[in-house]
N, C-alpha and C positions, 0 to 999 in steps of 0.2 A: 474350593477342588472337590467339595463332593456336586457341586451344581456340573461340573464341568462334566464329570464322569456319567452325571445323570441325564445331560443334553446328546452325550457320547454314544450311549445307551439306545435313547431314542431315535438317535441319527443311524445306529445301524438296524434297529427294528423296520425303521423307512426302507433304507437297503435292502434288507430279507424282502419285503413287500415288494421292490420292486424287479429285485435278479426270480425272486418265485415266477415274477408275471412274463420272465423274458422266453416260456417254453411259449403258453400259451399264445400269446402276442406274436412272436416267431412263426407256430403253426399259422395261425390264422391270416397270414400273408405271406408265406413263403412261397405261395406259387405265384407271387406277384412278379415278380423277379427272380430268374434262376438263381443259384446260391450262391453261389460267386462274388456275382455280382452285388448279390442283397448282403453282402460282409463288407465289400465294399464301398458301396453308397455308406452304411452303417457305420464305418470308420472312418472316413476320411469327414463325418458329420461330425463324430467324436474330436477326430483331430484338430476341425476348427474350433470347435469349443475349448481344446485344452493349450491351444496355441498361448493366446492372450494370458492365462496362469503361468506357461512356459516365460513370454517373452516379460513377464513383470517381475520374474527373480530370477534375472538371466544374469545378478550380480554375484549371488551365491553357487549358482552354476558352474558361471564360470570359474570360478576358486573349487572348484569341484578338482580334486585330482584322478582320473585314469588310471588304471594298472593294463598292463600288458595286453591280455585276452579280453578286456572287456568289452571292447567291441565287436569282437566274436560272441561271445555270449548274446550279448544284445542281440544280433544276428539273430542267433535260436532260438532267441524268445520270442522273435516276432516271427518266426518260423512257427515254432509252436504253439503258440499263448493265440497268437492274432489272425494268420492267416490257415492254418493247422486247424486249430480247436472249430473255429468257428463256421470253415468249408464244413467239416464233417458232422459240427451242431444241426448246421442246417440243411445240411442234404440228408440227414437223420429224422428230422421233424416232418421233410416231406412221405415218408414214409411209414413210421411212426406213431404212435400216440404221444399227445404231448406231458402224459401222467404217466409213460411209462420214460419217457426220454429224463424225468424230473428223479424219478425212481433211481435209473443205471448212474444220474448226476450225483447220486449220495456216497458212489462206491470212490471219489475222489479223497476224501480227506484217508479212508484204509489203504489206497494205492498209493498217497504218498508215504504215508509210514513202511508201506512194504517197501518201497524202492530205498527208504530209510539203510531200512535193515539190510539189501543188497548193494548199495552203493557208496554208503555213507557210514556205514561200520555201525550201524546203532544198533541199540543193544533195548530190547521190548520186554515185560514182563508177559507169562504165563495169559493173564487176562487182557493182554491188548493183540499176543497173539490169537488169542480164540475170537476178539470181534473180529481180528483179517479172516477169518474161517469162516466167521457166518454170512461177513459183507458177502463174502466170495460166494458161498452156497446163495444167499439171496439175490444177484447179479445172474446169477446163470439161471436161477427160476425167473426172476423177471424179462432178461433181455434172450433167452434160448428157451427155456421147455413153454413159457405162456404163448409162444409165438410160434412154434411149432405145434402147439396143441389147438391152438386157432386154424392152425392149417392154412395159415398167410404168409406166403413166402417175402412180402414185401415189409412186415412187420420185423423178421425176422434183418432181414437187410439195414433196415431202419435202426435196430434196436446193437447191430453190430458197428456199426456208424458211429453211434452214441457210445461205445465201450471206445472206440479209435478216440473218441474226442477225449475221453477221460485220461487215456496214456499223453495224448498230446498237453491236455494241462498240467498234469502232474511232472511233466519233465518242465513244461514249461517253471513250475515253482520249485523244481528242485535248483535249476538255472537261476531264479531269483535269490537265492542263498549265497552263491557266489558273491551276487553286486549289494549287497546290505549295505555296502560303505556309501555308495551313491546314494543321491535323495531321488524319493519314488517318484517325482514328477519328470526327472531324466529318462528311470527307467519305463515309464510307462508311455511318455510320450516319444520316445525315439523307437522300444520295439514296436509302440503301436506305427508309427514311420515306415518301417522295415515291412510289420505283416502286409501292412497296407498296398506299400509294393508289389509286393508278389503275391499281391491279390489283383492286380490289373492286370496282367495276361490272362488271366483264367477268367476272369469276367470279360475279356475282348472277345478270348474262345466264344464262352456262353450266347453273350450277346450277339456274335457274328449268326450261331445256329437260329436264332428266331425269325419265322418265317413273317411273320408278320409285324406291324409297330406293337410297341410295349407301354403298356397304359396302363400308369400309377395311378390310383385315385386318390382321393380325399386321406379317408382312412388310411391308405396303404403309404403315404407321408407321413402322417400322423405319425406312424408306429414306427418307421424309419428314423424319426426326429427321438421319438421318444426311445431307442433304441440305444441310438447313436448319442445324444445329447445329456440324457438321464440313465442309461441304464450304463451306459461305456466312460461318459467323460464324469459327471458329476459323482455316481455311486463312487468310481475306483477313488475318486480322491478324498470323497466323505470317510471311506473307508481306510484310506490311510492315517487321516486324521484322528479317524477311532485310534488306531493302534499306538498313536501317540498317548494318548488318555488314560486307555485301558489297558491291560494286560494281554499278550498274546492269546494265551490260553483260553480266557472268557469270549477275547473277539473271535477266535475261533469256533468256539460251541456253536455262537448265531447263526453259522452259516447252517447247522442242522434244521434253523427253522426255512430255509431256499426248499428246501426237499418238499416240506411238507405243503410250504403254500403253495409251490407248483403242480402238487395233483392235486389239491382244494380248489384252484383255480381252474385248472381242467375240466375238473368235475362240474364245479357248476358254472361256470362258463359256455364250455363246448360242449357237454355233456356227456364226459366219457364216462365208462364205468369198467369199474375193475373187476377182472377176474381172481379167484380166490387164489390161482398159480401168484396173480400178481399178489394181492395181498401178502399172502406167505411171506413170499418173496421179499416185501417193501419190511416186515414185520423182522427179515432176519438181517437186512441191510439197517434198519436203524438199531436193532439191539447191538450189532453189531459197529459202529460207529460207536454206541455211547462207551462199549466196553474198549474200543480202540483208545477213547479220549483223552482213558483212567491214567492218570500221572505214575508212571513207574518207579515205586518208591525208592527200589533199589538204588536207584540214580540220583537220588535227591540229593 
């Protein structure tokens, strides 16, 4: 049992390394294709990789009991977690830095906790509420004040788009709680199919606006395959397997690595620099993350 847990932890570290790299990888090639086309091709690759896994488990999938509104929830997950999230994510990285994007993404767990209070009537401790407030201040510092301080309108637009991506992923996560009676491969595959289909009209429109032939270099194709096959398909499956072996709270804490790795890779490989305001905002966000992830002892 300990060996299985150890291997799951090692896989989680690998997953966070991959997910943390997606900011820099997307930033480096997002100008090769328009953001909608980029997301569409990425998920076509991901679905082609997921299809054999889905078909190999088709007997167990056929035995699943769907509830009345499950198809509607899967549709909403496709809109928010696939088409909405990745369009905002890709457009954001056309305007803002990969490091700012990674820091703003750190608001996701806090945003989910806040949504739990508003929509799921969950109760949080004073410590957790303090954490939410700190993270909110951090996002304002990184996403709004730092951009204004630099006097760059494009940074502000990019940061606002990344905040929109955060809201999309929060909605996707909340909806997924309603579908925990379904196998993860069903949720991942069908929400991916729906989201990819919704990306198709946007990708056609964007492609039609190009006045010159689109040329994707070898590095561009390698980035698309990496994001589709490794980051989207393989890592999602391994993440779900880790959830089977480890406590959800432990798995959730590993998501904090995503932010730090994303910022470090952007600094090391894209030569990005953080301003004092961004550093301060990052400290607020990470401090808020630590506080908001504390267990509410009153509810134990």
